[in-house]
N, C-alpha and C positions, 0 to 999 in steps of 0.2 A: 504493500499501501503505500508505501514514503518514495518506491522510486515511482509508481505512477504521481503521486502528487506531487513531483519535485517534476517530473517530465510537464506536468500542465501547469505549472507554475512558469514553466520557462516560458509554454507556449503563449500563456494571458502573458506575461512581461511583453515578449516579443510582438500579439498583437496591438497589446494595449499601450505598447512604448511610445514615445515621444511624436512620434509621427503619424500616427490615429489620432493623437489628442488635438495636434495643432490640427488636424484635417477636419477632423469633427468641429469643435470651438473655431475655426476658421470657414470654415461653410455656412456654420450659424453668423457669422459674424458678418460675413460678406452678404449673403441673402437681407440679416437686417439692417443694414445701410442701404442696398441696392434697390430695396421695398421703402426705403426713407422709412422706415420703424413702424407702418400699418402692422405689423405685426403684435408690437405692444400696444398702439393707440388704439386699434379697432376691435378691443377684447371684448366692449359693451354692445358694440356692433354685430359682432359675433355668434353672442347667444341672444342679442334679436331673432339673426336671422336663421339660428337651429328652431326656432318655435314660430314661424314665419308662416303662414297661409299660403301651400301651392296650389297651381291653379290645375292639376293632374294631368298637366300634359309632358311632364317633362320624362326624359329616359330613363330608363333603373329600372333594378330590382329591389329596389327597398329605401327606406324613404329617407332624407339626409340626418334626423334624427336616427332612424337605425346602425344607418353607416355609422354614425360616430360614435352610439352604444356598443358595435360591434368592436369597433376599433378601442374602445375605453375595456370590455373584456376582456381583452387579449395585455392590454398594457394595467388594467388595475388587478393585478393579481398576486402569487407570493413576493414579487419583489417590492411591495408597501407596506409588505408585513415583516417577512424573513429578510428579503432582501435589504431596506436599509437598516436594520438590526445589525445585518452581516457586515454591510459596509462602515459602520459605527465601531463595531468591534476591530476590525480588523484593519480599516483605515483610519480611527479616530474622530471622533463629532465633528473635524472641521471635512469628511468628505462630504456634511450633509450642504456645506456652502458651495460646493466644487458639484453639487448636485442641481444646485439651485442656478446657478452658470448655465451648464446643460440642458436647465428647462428653460431661462429665461430666452437664449440665442436658437434654442428648438423651437421655438414659437415658429421664426422664421422659417425655419428648415420645414417642417410641416404644412407649413402655409404651403409651400411651394412643391412639396411633395402630394397635396390634395390635388392643386392648380393641375399639375403635369399628367394625374392619372387621371382625371375624366377627360382633359384634352386628347391623350393621346389612349384612352379604350377603346377596345372590340366590341363585336358580339361574337360569341364561340359558337361550335356546334349545337348546341342547345338552345339556341337564340338569347345567352345570358351577357348582360353588359359585363366586361372581363376588363383588367388592368393594374397597374402596379407598375415597380420599376423596371423589368422585365421587358413590360410593352412599351411605356415609355423611351427604353434605351434603343429600342428593337425599329418602334414608329420613329422616335423623335433625332435620333442622330444614326440611323441609316444600317444596312446589311452589314458595313466593316464592323461596326461594331457588337454584332449578334454575339461576337465571344462573352463579353463582358454582362450582356441578360442573361445569356447560358451560368456563366458563372455565379449569378446572383439566384437564379433558381437552383442551382444546386446546392447552393449553402444555406437556401431557405426550405428546401427539403430537411436536410440534415439539423438545421437548427429548429425548426419547427417542433423534429423528436425530440430533441433536448429540454428547446428552451421552453416551449410550447403545450412537449407530453410530459416525458421523464418528471421533469422536474417537478411540476404542479400534480403528475399524480403521486406522485412520493410523499410530497407535502399535505396532500390529503391523510395517504397510509399514517406516514408519522404521527401526525398532528393527531389523529382519530384513536390509534395506538394509546399515544401518550397521557391523554387525555381521558379516555372511556376504557382501554385496554380493551377496544375494538379487533377484531382477526384480519390482517390484513388481507386473507385471501376471501372473505367474506366481504368486506371494502372493495375489492376489486370486482367481485363479478357486479353489486350492484351500481358501483361507479361506472364500469362497462357499458352494462345496461341503458340506465343515462344520457350518458356520453353517447350512445349511438340511437339514443331518442332523437335526440336532436343532430346532432351531424349527416345523417341519411336524409334529412328535410334540406340539406341544402344552405344557399345565403340565406331564403327566407325566412327559415325555421331558426336559424343561428341568429337573426336579425329581429326577429319576434320574441326569442324568451331573452335576447341581451338586451330587449329594451324596457324588460319586468324588471330583472333580478339586478342590471347595474344601479340604475337607480338606489333601490332597495337597499343594497348591499355598503353602496356608498353612506346612504344616511348612516346607518344603523352604526358602519364603522364610526363615522365623524363625527353621532353624539356620541358616543361613549368614550369616543378620545378626549373630547372637547370636555364632558366631565371630569378624565381623570386631570387635563391639567389647569384645568379651576380648582380643584382641589390643590394643588401643588403651586399655587398661581407666583407664588413666590420665590418660586427658584424660575422660574420662566428668565429672566435677568441674564441672571448664570449659566443657562444653557446656551443664550445667544452669544454671552461671552466665550464660553469655550469652544462654538462652532467656529467664530470668527479665527482668533486664538489659533487655532489646528489647521484652519484654512492654509495657514501659511509657515502653519511650523512651529510658533511662538510658543514656547514652554513658560514657566514661570518666572517671573520677574529677576531680570537679569541672565538669564541661561543661554538667550537670545535665539537664532532662527537656526532650526533643525532642518536642513536640506531634505535630507532622507523623510523625515516623517509629513515634510508637505507634500513633496512628491508622492509617497503612498495616499496622502487624502486625498490629493488631485486624482492619483489615478482610480481609487475603489469608487470615488464620487462621479468621473466622469462614466465610468463602466457603468455603475449603476442608475444613472439616472439616466442613461439609455437605457437598461435594460428593461427599468420602469416607466419608461416613456415612449421607449421607441422613435424618439426623432432622429429622422436621419439613417436610422436602421431599415426602412422601405417597408416594413411587414404594413403598416395600418393605410397609406393609401391602394394597399389590394382592396381594403375594405371599403373606401373612399368610391374607388372606381366602380360599384355596383349602385351608389346612390341614385334618388331620380331628382335627376340637378343637371341642366342641359348647359350650366354654365361653370364653367371651372375654379375661376375664382373667389365664386361662392362657395361652393365647395369647400376652396380654400381655406377660406376666413372659417368656416365649422372647423372643419380639421386641426386648427390649430388650437381647438379648445381641449383638445386631448392629453394638452402637454400640462395646460393649466391646472384642470382639474387632480389630474394624475402625480405629478412633482410639487404644484406648488402651494396646494392645499392638500395631499391624502398622505405624500411621505412628509413634509412638513409636519404635519401632524404626526404622525408614528413617532419621528426623529424626537419631537417634545416631552410625549407621553414617556420617552425612554431616557432623556436626559434629565427630566424633572423628577422624575417618579425614586430617583436616589439607589435605580438596582448595578449601575455602573459603580461600581471603587474607582480609587484614585489608581490604585494597579492593575484596573482593565482599561484605562485608558491610555490614548497612544502616547509614551514617552522613548527616548531613546532605549531604555532597557524592554520594554516591550516589542518595539521595534528589530531588537534584536531576534528576539524568539520567531516571532512571526518567520524572521528571514530564514530559519532552521527549521520550518513546519509545525511548531508547538503554539500552546494558546497559554496563557495564564493558567493555573488551579482556579478553581471558582467562576471563570469565566465564561459567557454564554454568549452564544451565536446565533441568528436566526431565530426562527421561531421562540425557543424559551425564554429567550430576551426579551422579544415583545410582552410575551406572557407573562414574562414576570413582572416587567414594568405596570399591566393591565392590574395584577392579582395582586402589588403593594397598594393602590390605591382602592382597588376595587376588592376586597378579601372576599372572596367565593363565590363571584361574577364575571372577574375581568379572564379569567383563563377559558372560562366556558365561549365570552363575548369573542375572544381573537381566534379560539378554536371553531367557529361557526363560522367566521367572516373569512379567515382562512379557505376554509372548506368552500365557499361561495365564490370566492375572486377565483381560487386555484381553479373550479369548474368553470364557470366562463370562461377564463383564460384556454382553457383544452378546448373548447370549443370555438374560441375566436381563432385560433390559431391552427384551428383543422383546415378551416377554409385557407389559410395563408398557404400550407402547407400542399391541400389539393390544389392551387393553382400553379404554385409553382411545379409543380409533378404535370398538372393537366399541360404548362405550357411546353416540357420538353418532351413529354410522352403521349400530348393529345388526349381530349375528352376520354377517351374510351379508359385509360387509366384511371379515372376518376373513382370508380366502386372498390378498385383493389387498393387503394389509398386509405380511403375508409373503413375498410375490412382491417386494412392491416394499421391503421390509428389507432382503432377499440383496442386491437390486438398489444400494442403496444401499451395504452393506457392501463389493459389488466397485469399483464407481467411490471412495469413500472410500481405500482402499489404495494408490490412488496418484495420485489428483486433488487431493488435500491435501499430497502428499507439496515438501517444501521441500527445494533443493537450490542455493540461491543463497547468497548472504554476509549476507542478512538472515535467518538462521535463528532468530535469540534473538527476534527481534521477528514473526516466524509464528510460533512458539512464544509468546510472552506474548497475542498477539492473538487466538490459539484458545482460549485459556484464557479470557480477559476474555469469549467468545462462552459458554462452556461456563456460566461462575459466572453472568452475568446469566441464561441463561434457568432455572437451577436455582433462582436467588429467584423469577422467577416463578412458576414451578411450586410453592414453598414459599408464598405471602401466602396464597392461597384455605386451601390445606388448614391456615394456623395459626389462619385465624381462624374456619375449621370447629372446629379442637380447642378453641381458649376459647369460643367457643356451646355446646358438647355437654361440657365439660370437668366440672357436674352430673355427666352419666350414669359418667364415667369413675371420679369421686372415690365415686359409691353403687354402683356394680357391684363395686367394690377394694373397702370395707367391707365388705359381702355377704358377699365373696370370702373374705377374712382373719377376718373374724369367724366364720365356719363353719370355718376351717380351727383357728382358736384351740379353737375348741371341740372338734375333730376330738383334737387334740393333748392333748385336758384327757379324753380318753376318753371322750366322754359318746356320739359316736355312731362308727358303724364307718368307716374312710376310706373300705372301698370304695364306700362310698352317696355319696362327692362325686363 
């Protein structure tokens, strides 16, 4: 296990080295400036468009709201509960700051992805609107870039089976086993049946289920978390202090800046931010391509809301719950000594990682209820992620092997869910190493998916800028009363 963990650490360090972080943050910054900051100034407008009454004449398979909920179903998952906790435990509180940076710049990235998804989508052999990075690479950049589209699709298939399937299914099994001593084999059967009932219904059923479950689970989790934060309100300033100090490697007074800790916080924060909100990863535009919306920019505006909801709201709340609850002692917060232990593949005794850390934070304040709330929310989060990612993997598979491969992929997806619920369970004394290694694998695959998509976003940015300018110029004229809003 130690050898495998070391190999995964090396792969993760390569994938998430300086080039990837520069590319990810650089693309976000480039698009933010190129769009004249509309990805930040039009957030309120985006929420109004999300609930706007549609004419019914728009082409697509699901409503724009259902498309966003499908995208959120895959982003609001274990990354918001286990992922944030893992980022803080491994990268220190400063990782939260870099999650914020990734999210703020990610709004522009998500906007660009949504625009291109609708602009370059196709109608497949079954009459469905399909799109995503592989399609806007093929249709936007031309045949000579088909290899890049194929690379994204390949990474998408592999990434969906790990990030969207194995991580989520295993988290459900482990949470239910830890909290209620449920047999993973029984969980495997029940979960597989539930997932099959949704996945075999295609994007329309996925969108319908996501539209009901996502708002419910988000409200439940946010309300419970706000209760915990309110109970520990006096610790909130300290929590923010830890976040900002840790972000730049600042230790106690007089100890100066620790570059290693700053880079670790940045690496884990950026990686976890992308894993959580998927901005730049290229998965969400696959869902937005199916939206009943004829205007690429309008859907792009709606798409960027996913980053706001997922990271700036839900992930931040999780971080504050952990940091204000007092469950992380000074020995478990990042320091030069802790950094040396992490680099050697170990963690300090008594320091929890992932779901147990978040559950402990809730339980510390909501005794007798906290662990149950986290378990229930995690199971719902993970379930919706599984059904959302099934569509992403399905579309990547169909791009390479055509629509005839979809039933085979769905069957394999269910089999993978069944196997992952207990095959990846960890019941040894090496729990922390297993959890950390598994997140490293997910991080690495996420980075491999992002690279082709980010390259495409840079090359197709003139299209995004042009369409956005035309859309908001037209909106300005409409607001000045020169044309009828209904004509837009």
